[in-house]
All heavy atoms as TSV, in Angstrom:
chain	resi	resn	atom	element	x	y	z
A	1	MET	N	N	16.937	-31.338	22.912
A	1	MET	CA	C	18.054	-31.179	22.010
A	1	MET	C	C	19.346	-31.432	22.790
A	1	MET	O	O	19.549	-30.901	23.865
A	1	MET	CB	C	18.044	-29.774	21.413
A	1	MET	CG	C	19.212	-29.524	20.478
A	1	MET	SD	S	19.229	-27.866	19.791
A	1	MET	CE	C	17.907	-27.995	18.613
A	2	THR	N	N	20.215	-32.237	22.241
A	2	THR	CA	C	21.482	-32.568	22.871
A	2	THR	C	C	22.560	-31.594	22.420
A	2	THR	O	O	22.696	-31.316	21.234
A	2	THR	CB	C	21.919	-33.994	22.503
A	2	THR	OG1	O	20.883	-34.886	22.889
A	2	THR	CG2	C	23.198	-34.364	23.193
A	3	LYS	N	N	23.306	-31.085	23.379
A	3	LYS	CA	C	24.409	-30.186	23.047
A	3	LYS	C	C	25.678	-31.020	22.906
A	3	LYS	O	O	26.038	-31.766	23.805
A	3	LYS	CB	C	24.594	-29.140	24.140
A	3	LYS	CG	C	25.638	-28.123	23.785
A	3	LYS	CD	C	25.654	-26.984	24.747
A	3	LYS	CE	C	26.712	-26.004	24.316
A	3	LYS	NZ	N	26.525	-24.705	24.868
A	4	HIS	N	N	26.323	-30.909	21.758
A	4	HIS	CA	C	27.533	-31.666	21.487
A	4	HIS	C	C	28.752	-30.868	21.913
A	4	HIS	O	O	28.764	-29.648	21.873
A	4	HIS	CB	C	27.655	-31.986	19.985
A	4	HIS	CG	C	26.579	-32.872	19.497
A	4	HIS	ND1	N	26.591	-34.235	19.679
A	4	HIS	CD2	C	25.440	-32.600	18.827
A	4	HIS	CE1	C	25.513	-34.755	19.139
A	4	HIS	NE2	N	24.793	-33.784	18.628
A	5	SER	N	N	29.781	-31.600	22.305
A	5	SER	CA	C	31.055	-30.998	22.644
A	5	SER	C	C	32.098	-31.554	21.679
A	5	SER	O	O	32.224	-32.774	21.546
A	5	SER	CB	C	31.425	-31.332	24.080
A	5	SER	OG	O	32.682	-30.806	24.400
A	6	TYR	N	N	32.792	-30.675	21.016
A	6	TYR	CA	C	33.776	-31.094	20.018
A	6	TYR	C	C	35.183	-30.770	20.499
A	6	TYR	O	O	35.413	-29.735	21.117
A	6	TYR	CB	C	33.521	-30.395	18.678
A	6	TYR	CG	C	32.187	-30.757	18.074
A	6	TYR	CD1	C	31.080	-29.946	18.240
A	6	TYR	CD2	C	32.050	-31.919	17.330
A	6	TYR	CE1	C	29.858	-30.276	17.683
A	6	TYR	CE2	C	30.838	-32.264	16.762
A	6	TYR	CZ	C	29.742	-31.436	16.953
A	6	TYR	OH	O	28.544	-31.786	16.393
A	7	GLU	N	N	36.091	-31.652	20.196
A	7	GLU	CA	C	37.495	-31.448	20.538
A	7	GLU	C	C	38.063	-30.287	19.723
A	7	GLU	O	O	37.642	-30.040	18.593
A	7	GLU	CB	C	38.303	-32.713	20.233
A	7	GLU	CG	C	37.898	-33.921	21.045
A	7	GLU	CD	C	38.298	-33.804	22.504
A	7	GLU	OE1	O	39.344	-33.218	22.791
A	7	GLU	OE2	O	37.538	-34.311	23.355
A	8	LYS	N	N	39.037	-29.615	20.309
A	8	LYS	CA	C	39.681	-28.495	19.631
A	8	LYS	C	C	40.273	-28.922	18.286
A	8	LYS	O	O	40.163	-28.202	17.299
A	8	LYS	CB	C	40.777	-27.897	20.524
A	8	LYS	CG	C	41.422	-26.665	19.916
A	8	LYS	CD	C	42.407	-26.025	20.866
A	8	LYS	CE	C	43.711	-26.754	20.803
A	8	LYS	NZ	N	44.816	-26.032	21.434
A	9	GLU	N	N	40.837	-30.111	18.236
A	9	GLU	CA	C	41.435	-30.605	16.992
A	9	GLU	C	C	40.389	-30.735	15.889
A	9	GLU	O	O	40.646	-30.377	14.738
A	9	GLU	CB	C	42.117	-31.956	17.231
A	9	GLU	CG	C	42.819	-32.494	16.000
A	9	GLU	CD	C	43.525	-33.819	16.262
A	9	GLU	OE1	O	43.475	-34.329	17.388
A	9	GLU	OE2	O	44.131	-34.316	15.311
A	10	PHE	N	N	39.199	-31.223	16.226
A	10	PHE	CA	C	38.130	-31.337	15.229
A	10	PHE	C	C	37.724	-29.952	14.727
A	10	PHE	O	O	37.516	-29.752	13.523
A	10	PHE	CB	C	36.912	-32.072	15.800
A	10	PHE	CG	C	35.767	-32.159	14.826
A	10	PHE	CD1	C	35.799	-33.076	13.785
A	10	PHE	CD2	C	34.672	-31.328	14.942
A	10	PHE	CE1	C	34.754	-33.155	12.874
A	10	PHE	CE2	C	33.618	-31.396	14.039
A	10	PHE	CZ	C	33.661	-32.315	13.005
A	11	LYS	N	N	37.614	-28.999	15.630
A	11	LYS	CA	C	37.254	-27.638	15.241
A	11	LYS	C	C	38.296	-27.053	14.289
A	11	LYS	O	O	37.954	-26.424	13.283
A	11	LYS	CB	C	37.098	-26.742	16.464
A	11	LYS	CG	C	35.936	-27.120	17.341
A	11	LYS	CD	C	35.908	-26.238	18.581
A	11	LYS	CE	C	34.809	-26.610	19.525
A	11	LYS	NZ	N	34.774	-25.733	20.703
A	12	GLU	N	N	39.567	-27.248	14.617
A	12	GLU	CA	C	40.651	-26.757	13.757
A	12	GLU	C	C	40.554	-27.382	12.369
A	12	GLU	O	O	40.680	-26.694	11.350
A	12	GLU	CB	C	42.006	-27.100	14.366
A	12	GLU	CG	C	42.336	-26.361	15.621
A	12	GLU	CD	C	43.592	-26.901	16.304
A	12	GLU	OE1	O	44.261	-27.786	15.751
A	12	GLU	OE2	O	43.896	-26.419	17.400
A	13	GLN	N	N	40.341	-28.696	12.333
A	13	GLN	CA	C	40.249	-29.392	11.050
A	13	GLN	C	C	39.018	-28.942	10.266
A	13	GLN	O	O	39.070	-28.803	9.047
A	13	GLN	CB	C	40.221	-30.907	11.266
A	13	GLN	CG	C	41.534	-31.442	11.776
A	13	GLN	CD	C	41.462	-32.899	12.188
A	13	GLN	OE1	O	40.395	-33.497	12.276
A	13	GLN	NE2	N	42.628	-33.480	12.467
A	14	ALA	N	N	37.919	-28.697	10.960
A	14	ALA	CA	C	36.696	-28.233	10.295
A	14	ALA	C	C	36.909	-26.856	9.678
A	14	ALA	O	O	36.501	-26.613	8.531
A	14	ALA	CB	C	35.543	-28.206	11.288
A	15	VAL	N	N	37.540	-25.960	10.418
A	15	VAL	CA	C	37.818	-24.619	9.887
A	15	VAL	C	C	38.750	-24.722	8.678
A	15	VAL	O	O	38.515	-24.089	7.643
A	15	VAL	CB	C	38.407	-23.696	10.972
A	15	VAL	CG1	C	38.940	-22.407	10.370
A	15	VAL	CG2	C	37.358	-23.395	12.034
A	16	GLN	N	N	39.779	-25.531	8.782
A	16	GLN	CA	C	40.710	-25.703	7.665
A	16	GLN	C	C	39.991	-26.292	6.452
A	16	GLN	O	O	40.195	-25.847	5.326
A	16	GLN	CB	C	41.887	-26.592	8.066
A	16	GLN	CG	C	42.953	-26.698	6.981
A	16	GLN	CD	C	43.610	-25.364	6.659
A	16	GLN	OE1	O	44.140	-24.710	7.540
A	16	GLN	NE2	N	43.551	-24.951	5.407
A	17	TYR	N	N	39.149	-27.291	6.669
A	17	TYR	CA	C	38.381	-27.908	5.577
A	17	TYR	C	C	37.505	-26.858	4.900
A	17	TYR	O	O	37.415	-26.814	3.665
A	17	TYR	CB	C	37.533	-29.052	6.142
A	17	TYR	CG	C	36.684	-29.757	5.123
A	17	TYR	CD1	C	37.241	-30.692	4.263
A	17	TYR	CD2	C	35.318	-29.524	5.046
A	17	TYR	CE1	C	36.460	-31.361	3.329
A	17	TYR	CE2	C	34.536	-30.179	4.118
A	17	TYR	CZ	C	35.100	-31.106	3.262
A	17	TYR	OH	O	34.325	-31.757	2.338
A	18	CYS	N	N	36.875	-26.015	5.695
A	18	CYS	CA	C	36.031	-24.959	5.136
A	18	CYS	C	C	36.857	-23.989	4.303
A	18	CYS	O	O	36.482	-23.654	3.184
A	18	CYS	CB	C	35.304	-24.227	6.256
A	18	CYS	SG	S	34.160	-22.981	5.649
A	19	LEU	N	N	37.990	-23.554	4.835
A	19	LEU	CA	C	38.843	-22.625	4.105
A	19	LEU	C	C	39.355	-23.236	2.799
A	19	LEU	O	O	39.445	-22.551	1.782
A	19	LEU	CB	C	40.021	-22.185	4.975
A	19	LEU	CG	C	39.668	-21.358	6.204
A	19	LEU	CD1	C	40.908	-21.119	7.055
A	19	LEU	CD2	C	38.999	-20.057	5.826
A	20	ASP	N	N	39.646	-24.526	2.838
A	20	ASP	CA	C	40.153	-25.214	1.654
A	20	ASP	C	C	39.086	-25.416	0.581
A	20	ASP	O	O	39.414	-25.546	-0.603
A	20	ASP	CB	C	40.727	-26.587	2.018
A	20	ASP	CG	C	42.014	-26.499	2.823
A	20	ASP	OD1	O	42.632	-25.408	2.865
A	20	ASP	OD2	O	42.387	-27.523	3.426
A	21	ASN	N	N	37.812	-25.452	0.986
A	21	ASN	CA	C	36.744	-25.810	0.053
A	21	ASN	C	C	35.715	-24.722	-0.199
A	21	ASN	O	O	34.778	-24.935	-0.966
A	21	ASN	CB	C	36.028	-27.074	0.565
A	21	ASN	CG	C	36.925	-28.273	0.516
A	21	ASN	OD1	O	37.206	-28.798	-0.550
A	21	ASN	ND2	N	37.423	-28.695	1.671
A	22	LYS	N	N	35.878	-23.556	0.405
A	22	LYS	CA	C	34.848	-22.520	0.314
A	22	LYS	C	C	34.638	-21.972	-1.097
A	22	LYS	O	O	33.579	-21.436	-1.386
A	22	LYS	CB	C	35.154	-21.381	1.278
A	22	LYS	CG	C	36.392	-20.585	0.918
A	22	LYS	CD	C	36.636	-19.499	1.922
A	22	LYS	CE	C	37.875	-18.721	1.520
A	22	LYS	NZ	N	38.115	-17.609	2.392
A	23	ASP	N	N	35.621	-22.132	-1.968
A	23	ASP	CA	C	35.478	-21.603	-3.323
A	23	ASP	C	C	34.618	-22.476	-4.227
A	23	ASP	O	O	34.130	-22.006	-5.250
A	23	ASP	CB	C	36.849	-21.402	-3.969
A	23	ASP	CG	C	37.641	-20.291	-3.309
A	23	ASP	OD1	O	37.030	-19.382	-2.700
A	23	ASP	OD2	O	38.883	-20.337	-3.383
A	24	HIS	N	N	34.419	-23.743	-3.854
A	24	HIS	CA	C	33.632	-24.617	-4.723
A	24	HIS	C	C	32.550	-25.408	-3.977
A	24	HIS	O	O	31.939	-26.295	-4.549
A	24	HIS	CB	C	34.549	-25.565	-5.511
A	24	HIS	CG	C	35.451	-26.397	-4.670
A	24	HIS	ND1	N	36.658	-25.934	-4.203
A	24	HIS	CD2	C	35.317	-27.647	-4.200
A	24	HIS	CE1	C	37.224	-26.888	-3.482
A	24	HIS	NE2	N	36.436	-27.931	-3.461
A	25	MET	N	N	32.317	-25.070	-2.718
A	25	MET	CA	C	31.246	-25.694	-1.940
A	25	MET	C	C	30.562	-24.626	-1.097
A	25	MET	O	O	31.194	-23.667	-0.674
A	25	MET	CB	C	31.807	-26.778	-1.008
A	25	MET	CG	C	32.405	-27.972	-1.697
A	25	MET	SD	S	33.165	-29.139	-0.531
A	25	MET	CE	C	31.696	-29.841	0.202
A	26	THR	N	N	29.271	-24.830	-0.834
A	26	THR	CA	C	28.556	-23.904	0.049
A	26	THR	C	C	28.833	-24.275	1.501
A	26	THR	O	O	29.265	-25.386	1.800
A	26	THR	CB	C	27.031	-23.968	-0.196
A	26	THR	OG1	O	26.551	-25.251	0.211
A	26	THR	CG2	C	26.686	-23.696	-1.651
A	27	MET	N	N	28.542	-23.353	2.388
A	27	MET	CA	C	28.706	-23.608	3.817
A	27	MET	C	C	27.818	-24.781	4.239
A	27	MET	O	O	28.231	-25.604	5.063
A	27	MET	CB	C	28.354	-22.356	4.623
A	27	MET	CG	C	28.572	-22.492	6.094
A	27	MET	SD	S	30.297	-22.491	6.585
A	27	MET	CE	C	30.660	-20.768	6.479
A	28	ASN	N	N	26.631	-24.873	3.684
A	28	ASN	CA	C	25.732	-25.981	4.015
A	28	ASN	C	C	26.313	-27.313	3.559
A	28	ASN	O	O	26.208	-28.308	4.282
A	28	ASN	CB	C	24.355	-25.775	3.397
A	28	ASN	CG	C	23.550	-24.722	4.123
A	28	ASN	OD1	O	23.763	-24.458	5.297
A	28	ASN	ND2	N	22.625	-24.108	3.415
A	29	GLU	N	N	26.902	-27.364	2.380
A	29	GLU	CA	C	27.525	-28.598	1.891
A	29	GLU	C	C	28.708	-28.999	2.781
A	29	GLU	O	O	28.863	-30.176	3.132
A	29	GLU	CB	C	28.005	-28.439	0.450
A	29	GLU	CG	C	26.889	-28.317	-0.559
A	29	GLU	CD	C	27.380	-27.941	-1.950
A	29	GLU	OE1	O	28.342	-27.148	-2.073
A	29	GLU	OE2	O	26.796	-28.446	-2.920
A	30	ILE	N	N	29.516	-28.025	3.128
A	30	ILE	CA	C	30.685	-28.293	3.966
A	30	ILE	C	C	30.254	-28.805	5.329
A	30	ILE	O	O	30.763	-29.822	5.815
A	30	ILE	CB	C	31.554	-27.023	4.098
A	30	ILE	CG1	C	32.187	-26.693	2.746
A	30	ILE	CG2	C	32.619	-27.190	5.178
A	30	ILE	CD1	C	32.839	-25.327	2.676
A	31	SER	N	N	29.303	-28.130	5.948
A	31	SER	CA	C	28.859	-28.555	7.281
A	31	SER	C	C	28.194	-29.925	7.233
A	31	SER	O	O	28.381	-30.735	8.147
A	31	SER	CB	C	27.930	-27.515	7.906
A	31	SER	OG	O	26.757	-27.361	7.143
A	32	LYS	N	N	27.452	-30.214	6.171
A	32	LYS	CA	C	26.836	-31.535	6.026
A	32	LYS	C	C	27.912	-32.618	5.918
A	32	LYS	O	O	27.808	-33.676	6.543
A	32	LYS	CB	C	25.926	-31.569	4.797
A	32	LYS	CG	C	25.165	-32.852	4.652
A	32	LYS	CD	C	24.212	-32.792	3.462
A	32	LYS	CE	C	23.463	-34.112	3.325
A	32	LYS	NZ	N	22.545	-34.090	2.197
A	33	ASN	N	N	28.967	-32.343	5.146
A	33	ASN	CA	C	30.072	-33.296	5.016
A	33	ASN	C	C	30.743	-33.553	6.357
A	33	ASN	O	O	31.218	-34.661	6.616
A	33	ASN	CB	C	31.112	-32.803	4.013
A	33	ASN	CG	C	30.650	-32.913	2.585
A	33	ASN	OD1	O	29.638	-33.523	2.280
A	33	ASN	ND2	N	31.397	-32.290	1.687
A	34	LEU	N	N	30.792	-32.540	7.199
A	34	LEU	CA	C	31.441	-32.661	8.506
A	34	LEU	C	C	30.506	-33.218	9.578
A	34	LEU	O	O	30.956	-33.582	10.659
A	34	LEU	CB	C	31.969	-31.294	8.949
A	34	LEU	CG	C	33.104	-30.719	8.109
A	34	LEU	CD1	C	33.336	-29.256	8.470
A	34	LEU	CD2	C	34.371	-31.532	8.287
A	35	GLY	N	N	29.214	-33.259	9.274
A	35	GLY	CA	C	28.249	-33.770	10.246
A	35	GLY	C	C	27.927	-32.792	11.354
A	35	GLY	O	O	27.576	-33.194	12.460
A	36	ILE	N	N	28.039	-31.494	11.055
A	36	ILE	CA	C	27.717	-30.456	12.036
A	36	ILE	C	C	26.793	-29.442	11.382
A	36	ILE	O	O	26.638	-29.407	10.163
A	36	ILE	CB	C	28.993	-29.738	12.560
A	36	ILE	CG1	C	29.755	-29.084	11.405
A	36	ILE	CG2	C	29.872	-30.702	13.327
A	36	ILE	CD1	C	30.943	-28.256	11.845
A	37	GLY	N	N	26.185	-28.606	12.193
A	37	GLY	CA	C	25.311	-27.573	11.669
A	37	GLY	C	C	26.099	-26.424	11.057
A	37	GLY	O	O	27.213	-26.115	11.486
A	38	ALA	N	N	25.507	-25.807	10.049
A	38	ALA	CA	C	26.153	-24.674	9.395
A	38	ALA	C	C	26.372	-23.532	10.384
A	38	ALA	O	O	27.401	-22.849	10.338
A	38	ALA	CB	C	25.327	-24.203	8.203
A	39	SER	N	N	25.443	-23.338	11.307
A	39	SER	CA	C	25.602	-22.252	12.286
A	39	SER	C	C	26.776	-22.536	13.230
A	39	SER	O	O	27.484	-21.612	13.623
A	39	SER	CB	C	24.314	-22.038	13.078
A	39	SER	OG	O	23.972	-23.196	13.806
A	40	THR	N	N	26.982	-23.807	13.555
A	40	THR	CA	C	28.122	-24.183	14.402
A	40	THR	C	C	29.425	-23.895	13.677
A	40	THR	O	O	30.342	-23.288	14.241
A	40	THR	CB	C	28.051	-25.680	14.771
A	40	THR	OG1	O	26.850	-25.904	15.511
A	40	THR	CG2	C	29.258	-26.104	15.592
A	41	LEU	N	N	29.509	-24.294	12.427
A	41	LEU	CA	C	30.716	-24.054	11.641
A	41	LEU	C	C	30.959	-22.560	11.475
A	41	LEU	O	O	32.086	-22.085	11.631
A	41	LEU	CB	C	30.609	-24.735	10.274
A	41	LEU	CG	C	31.813	-24.603	9.361
A	41	LEU	CD1	C	33.085	-25.135	10.016
A	41	LEU	CD2	C	31.546	-25.334	8.042
A	42	HIS	N	N	29.910	-21.824	11.190
A	42	HIS	CA	C	30.045	-20.369	11.047
A	42	HIS	C	C	30.575	-19.749	12.337
A	42	HIS	O	O	31.452	-18.882	12.304
A	42	HIS	CB	C	28.696	-19.752	10.665
A	42	HIS	CG	C	28.740	-18.275	10.503
A	42	HIS	ND1	N	29.331	-17.673	9.418
A	42	HIS	CD2	C	28.304	-17.274	11.298
A	42	HIS	CE1	C	29.242	-16.357	9.554
A	42	HIS	NE2	N	28.628	-16.102	10.688
A	43	LYS	N	N	30.079	-20.214	13.483
A	43	LYS	CA	C	30.530	-19.694	14.780
A	43	LYS	C	C	32.014	-19.984	14.989
A	43	LYS	O	O	32.771	-19.120	15.434
A	43	LYS	CB	C	29.709	-20.305	15.911
A	43	LYS	CG	C	30.110	-19.818	17.294
A	43	LYS	CD	C	29.234	-20.399	18.371
A	43	LYS	CE	C	29.660	-21.834	18.613
A	43	LYS	NZ	N	28.990	-22.431	19.777
A	44	TRP	N	N	32.443	-21.210	14.662
A	44	TRP	CA	C	33.855	-21.569	14.819
A	44	TRP	C	C	34.738	-20.705	13.935
A	44	TRP	O	O	35.798	-20.261	14.365
A	44	TRP	CB	C	34.076	-23.035	14.487
A	44	TRP	CG	C	33.434	-23.991	15.443
A	44	TRP	CD1	C	32.876	-23.706	16.659
A	44	TRP	CD2	C	33.285	-25.390	15.248
A	44	TRP	NE1	N	32.390	-24.855	17.233
A	44	TRP	CE2	C	32.629	-25.904	16.391
A	44	TRP	CE3	C	33.634	-26.266	14.223
A	44	TRP	CZ2	C	32.322	-27.259	16.526
A	44	TRP	CZ3	C	33.323	-27.612	14.366
A	44	TRP	CH2	C	32.677	-28.097	15.506
A	45	ILE	N	N	34.324	-20.471	12.710
A	45	ILE	CA	C	35.113	-19.650	11.785
A	45	ILE	C	C	35.189	-18.219	12.310
A	45	ILE	O	O	36.256	-17.603	12.310
A	45	ILE	CB	C	34.522	-19.700	10.369
A	45	ILE	CG1	C	34.711	-21.106	9.797
A	45	ILE	CG2	C	35.163	-18.655	9.464
A	45	ILE	CD1	C	33.901	-21.372	8.552
A	46	LYS	N	N	34.074	-17.699	12.789
A	46	LYS	CA	C	34.058	-16.338	13.329
A	46	LYS	C	C	34.975	-16.230	14.541
A	46	LYS	O	O	35.770	-15.290	14.641
A	46	LYS	CB	C	32.631	-15.939	13.700
A	46	LYS	CG	C	32.526	-14.534	14.214
A	46	LYS	CD	C	31.100	-14.148	14.510
A	46	LYS	CE	C	31.093	-12.725	15.039
A	46	LYS	NZ	N	29.788	-12.258	15.396
A	47	LEU	N	N	34.871	-17.184	15.462
A	47	LEU	CA	C	35.744	-17.170	16.640
A	47	LEU	C	C	37.211	-17.243	16.238
A	47	LEU	O	O	38.052	-16.525	16.778
A	47	LEU	CB	C	35.416	-18.341	17.570
A	47	LEU	CG	C	34.179	-18.211	18.424
A	47	LEU	CD1	C	33.864	-19.539	19.113
A	47	LEU	CD2	C	34.371	-17.117	19.459
A	48	PHE	N	N	37.507	-18.111	15.306
A	48	PHE	CA	C	38.887	-18.262	14.861
A	48	PHE	C	C	39.406	-16.986	14.207
A	48	PHE	O	O	40.491	-16.518	14.525
A	48	PHE	CB	C	39.031	-19.436	13.895
A	48	PHE	CG	C	40.355	-19.416	13.210
A	48	PHE	CD1	C	41.503	-19.755	13.896
A	48	PHE	CD2	C	40.467	-18.999	11.896
A	48	PHE	CE1	C	42.739	-19.684	13.279
A	48	PHE	CE2	C	41.691	-18.932	11.278
A	48	PHE	CZ	C	42.830	-19.274	11.966
A	49	THR	N	N	38.627	-16.411	13.283
A	49	THR	CA	C	39.116	-15.235	12.565
A	49	THR	C	C	39.231	-14.016	13.475
A	49	THR	O	O	40.098	-13.174	13.271
A	49	THR	CB	C	38.230	-14.894	11.351
A	49	THR	OG1	O	36.883	-14.710	11.773
A	49	THR	CG2	C	38.301	-15.984	10.306
A	50	GLU	N	N	38.379	-13.937	14.491
A	50	GLU	CA	C	38.430	-12.788	15.398
A	50	GLU	C	C	39.487	-12.940	16.491
A	50	GLU	O	O	40.086	-11.954	16.904
A	50	GLU	CB	C	37.060	-12.568	16.042
A	50	GLU	CG	C	36.027	-12.048	15.069
A	50	GLU	CD	C	34.668	-11.873	15.705
A	50	GLU	OE1	O	34.480	-12.247	16.888
A	50	GLU	OE2	O	33.777	-11.347	15.011
A	51	THR	N	N	39.700	-14.169	16.974
A	51	THR	CA	C	40.561	-14.347	18.139
A	51	THR	C	C	41.712	-15.325	17.922
A	51	THR	O	O	42.638	-15.355	18.723
A	51	THR	CB	C	39.745	-14.869	19.338
A	51	THR	OG1	O	39.278	-16.188	19.046
A	51	THR	CG2	C	38.576	-13.957	19.656
A	52	GLY	N	N	41.611	-16.157	16.900
A	52	GLY	CA	C	42.619	-17.200	16.704
A	52	GLY	C	C	42.412	-18.363	17.650
A	52	GLY	O	O	43.230	-19.260	17.739
A	53	GLU	N	N	41.285	-18.349	18.364
A	53	GLU	CA	C	40.972	-19.384	19.342
A	53	GLU	C	C	39.514	-19.795	19.187
A	53	GLU	O	O	38.746	-19.150	18.497
A	53	GLU	CB	C	41.202	-18.867	20.758
A	53	GLU	CG	C	42.622	-18.459	21.032
A	53	GLU	CD	C	42.802	-17.949	22.453
A	53	GLU	OE1	O	41.808	-17.924	23.217
A	53	GLU	OE2	O	43.916	-17.578	22.787
A	54	PHE	N	N	39.150	-20.852	19.906
A	54	PHE	CA	C	37.773	-21.338	19.875
A	54	PHE	C	C	37.071	-21.144	21.209
A	54	PHE	O	O	36.084	-21.779	21.487
A	54	PHE	CB	C	37.740	-22.818	19.491
A	54	PHE	CG	C	38.159	-23.031	18.072
A	54	PHE	CD1	C	39.376	-23.585	17.766
A	54	PHE	CD2	C	37.338	-22.654	17.022
A	54	PHE	CE1	C	39.764	-23.779	16.458
A	54	PHE	CE2	C	37.713	-22.834	15.711
A	54	PHE	CZ	C	38.921	-23.401	15.435
A	55	GLY	N	N	37.600	-20.292	22.046
A	55	GLY	CA	C	36.935	-19.988	23.298
A	55	GLY	C	C	37.395	-20.825	24.472
A	55	GLY	O	O	37.306	-20.411	25.602
A	56	ARG	N	N	37.895	-22.017	24.231
A	56	ARG	CA	C	38.412	-22.865	25.300
A	56	ARG	C	C	39.846	-23.200	24.970
A	56	ARG	O	O	40.117	-23.805	23.951
A	56	ARG	CB	C	37.614	-24.143	25.426
A	56	ARG	CG	C	36.231	-23.915	25.911
A	56	ARG	CD	C	35.559	-25.211	26.207
A	56	ARG	NE	N	34.216	-24.929	26.709
A	56	ARG	CZ	C	33.314	-25.844	26.911
A	56	ARG	NH1	N	33.572	-27.089	26.638
A	56	ARG	NH2	N	32.138	-25.513	27.370
A	57	GLY	N	N	40.741	-22.782	25.828
A	57	GLY	CA	C	42.143	-23.027	25.580
A	57	GLY	C	C	42.662	-22.087	24.508
A	57	GLY	O	O	41.952	-21.229	24.013
A	58	SER	N	N	43.905	-22.266	24.168
A	58	SER	CA	C	44.483	-21.447	23.121
A	58	SER	C	C	45.338	-22.332	22.250
A	58	SER	O	O	45.703	-23.431	22.617
A	58	SER	CB	C	45.323	-20.307	23.705
A	58	SER	OG	O	46.404	-20.836	24.417
A	59	GLY	N	N	45.632	-21.825	21.082
A	59	GLY	CA	C	46.452	-22.606	20.180
A	59	GLY	C	C	47.094	-21.721	19.147
A	59	GLY	O	O	46.746	-20.551	19.017
A	60	ASN	N	N	48.017	-22.262	18.428
A	60	ASN	CA	C	48.661	-21.526	17.363
A	60	ASN	C	C	47.999	-21.910	16.061
A	60	ASN	O	O	48.212	-22.986	15.548
A	60	ASN	CB	C	50.160	-21.851	17.337
A	60	ASN	CG	C	50.870	-21.106	16.248
A	60	ASN	OD1	O	50.254	-20.341	15.515
A	60	ASN	ND2	N	52.164	-21.315	16.140
A	61	PHE	N	N	47.166	-21.027	15.538
A	61	PHE	CA	C	46.423	-21.315	14.324
A	61	PHE	C	C	46.973	-20.538	13.141
A	61	PHE	O	O	46.301	-20.346	12.155
A	61	PHE	CB	C	44.941	-20.955	14.506
A	61	PHE	CG	C	44.311	-21.682	15.653
A	61	PHE	CD1	C	43.985	-21.037	16.824
A	61	PHE	CD2	C	44.075	-23.044	15.575
A	61	PHE	CE1	C	43.421	-21.708	17.876
A	61	PHE	CE2	C	43.496	-23.730	16.618
A	61	PHE	CZ	C	43.177	-23.055	17.771
A	62	SER	N	N	48.223	-20.113	13.245
A	62	SER	CA	C	48.796	-19.284	12.190
A	62	SER	C	C	48.838	-20.008	10.855
A	62	SER	O	O	48.818	-19.380	9.813
A	62	SER	CB	C	50.203	-18.821	12.578
A	62	SER	OG	O	51.045	-19.945	12.783
A	63	ALA	N	N	48.866	-21.330	10.857
A	63	ALA	CA	C	48.890	-22.092	9.609
A	63	ALA	C	C	47.598	-21.910	8.819
A	63	ALA	O	O	47.576	-22.119	7.624
A	63	ALA	CB	C	49.120	-23.566	9.903
A	64	LEU	N	N	46.520	-21.493	9.487
A	64	LEU	CA	C	45.237	-21.316	8.810
A	64	LEU	C	C	45.064	-19.922	8.233
A	64	LEU	O	O	44.151	-19.683	7.488
A	64	LEU	CB	C	44.085	-21.595	9.788
A	64	LEU	CG	C	44.041	-22.990	10.377
A	64	LEU	CD1	C	42.888	-23.089	11.364
A	64	LEU	CD2	C	43.887	-24.053	9.313
A	65	HIS	N	N	45.928	-18.991	8.575
A	65	HIS	CA	C	45.800	-17.617	8.066
A	65	HIS	C	C	46.300	-17.533	6.652
A	65	HIS	O	O	47.220	-18.073	6.222
A	65	HIS	CB	C	46.606	-16.636	8.921
A	65	HIS	CG	C	45.931	-16.345	10.212
A	65	HIS	ND1	N	44.937	-15.429	10.326
A	65	HIS	CD2	C	46.094	-16.875	11.444
A	65	HIS	CE1	C	44.536	-15.389	11.583
A	65	HIS	NE2	N	45.221	-16.256	12.276
């Protein structure tokens, strides 16, 4: 199994896409549209909501709150 590395910008956009579409799409549909696993997306959302970061580096994610 290959471990993928995603840029911080992609993670931010994925979280924003999920937040924008969660009311009319399932997590599986959203992750499929993004080409990532649902567990990966769930992890990014959890990291973001708990810390405002994705574990590597820091950023201002206040626009997503």
